[in-house]
C-alpha positions in Angstrom: -16.4 -3.7 -2.8 -14.6 -0.4 -1.8 -17.7 1.4 -2.6 -19.9 -0.6 -0.3 -17.4 -0.4 2.6 -16.9 3.4 2.2 -20.6 4.1 2.0 -21.2 2.1 5.1 -18.6 4.1 7.0 -20.0 7.3 5.6 -23.4 6.5 7.0 -21.8 6.5 10.4 -19.2 9.2 10.0 -20.2 11.4 7.1 -17.0 13.6 7.3 -14.5 10.7 7.2 -11.5 10.9 5.0 -10.3 7.7 3.5 -6.7 6.6 3.1 -6.3 3.5 1.0 -3.0 1.8 0.9 -1.3 -0.1 -1.8 -1.0 -3.8 -1.8 2.6 -4.9 -1.3 4.6 -7.3 -3.4 5.2 -10.9 -2.5 8.6 -12.2 -1.8 10.3 -14.2 -4.6 13.7 -15.7 -5.1 15.5 -13.5 -7.6 15.2 -16.1 -10.3 11.5 -16.9 -9.8 8.6 -16.0 -11.9 6.9 -13.3 -10.0 3.6 -13.2 -12.0 1.6 -12.4 -8.9 3.5 -9.1 -8.6 2.2 -8.0 -12.0 -1.3 -8.6 -10.8 -0.5 -6.5 -7.6 0.8 -3.7 -10.0 -2.5 -3.8 -11.8 -4.5 -3.8 -8.6 -2.5 -0.8 -7.3 -3.0 1.1 -10.6 -6.7 0.6 -10.3 -6.6 1.7 -6.6 -4.8 4.9 -7.6 -7.4 5.6 -10.1 -10.3 4.8 -7.7 -8.8 7.1 -5.2 -8.4 9.9 -7.7 -11.9 9.5 -9.1 -13.5 9.5 -5.6 -11.4 12.0 -3.7 -9.7 9.5 -1.4 -6.0 9.4 -0.5 -3.7 6.8 -1.9 -0.8 5.7 0.4 2.0 3.8 -1.5 3.4 1.4 1.1 5.0 -0.9 -1.5 8.0 1.2 -2.3 9.1 1.1 1.3 9.3 -2.7 1.5 10.4 -3.6 -2.1 13.8 -4.4 -3.2 15.8 -3.6 -6.4 14.2 -6.6 -8.2 10.6 -5.5 -7.6 9.8 -8.0 -5.0 9.3 -7.8 -1.2 12.7 -7.1 0.2 14.2 -10.3 1.9 15.0 -8.5 5.2 11.2 -7.7 5.5 9.9 -11.1 4.7 8.6 -13.4 7.6 8.1 -16.5 5.6 9.4 -15.9 2.0 5.8 -15.4 1.0 3.4 -12.5 1.7 3.9 -11.7 5.4 6.0 -9.0 6.8 8.2 -9.7 9.8 8.9 -7.1 12.6 11.3 -5.0 10.6 8.9 -5.0 7.6 6.1 -3.8 9.9 8.4 -1.0 11.1 9.0 -0.1 7.5 5.3 -0.1 6.9 4.7 2.2 9.9 7.5 4.4 8.7 5.7 4.8 5.4 2.5 5.7 7.1 4.2 8.2 9.4 6.0 9.7 6.5 2.8 10.0 4.5 1.0 11.7 7.4 3.9 14.1 8.0 3.8 15.1 4.3 0.1 15.7 4.6 0.5 17.7 7.8 2.9 20.2 6.0 0.6 20.6 3.1 2.1 18.0 0.8 0.1 16.0 -1.6 1.6 12.5 -1.1 4.6 10.5 -1.7 
C-alpha cells in the first residue's frame, strides 16, 4: 500500500521526497517470547529494500528506543505494549532531528 499512498501524494506534490520510518519493537518482559519483534524485523528489512528500490529515505527510529534485549526499552513504554510514553516520544523526536541534521550536512543516514 506504500505505492498507492505515495502515488496519491505525488499527484498533488510531484517533487515531494519521502521519508519512511521503521516500525518500533514492542515491549516485552525480558523472559517473554518476543515473536512479534521478529515480524517487525522482517517488515523493517522489507521497508529498507522498498526505500532503496524507490529512491525514498529510510529513517531507523527503532534503535533509539530499543534496549539491550531487542525490545522497546522499559523507560519508553507507556503501557508495557506498543505505545510510547512522553520520554519515548522525546527519543523518537530526537531520532528524527538527528536524521535531519545528518541529511543537512550531506550525510546519507544513520
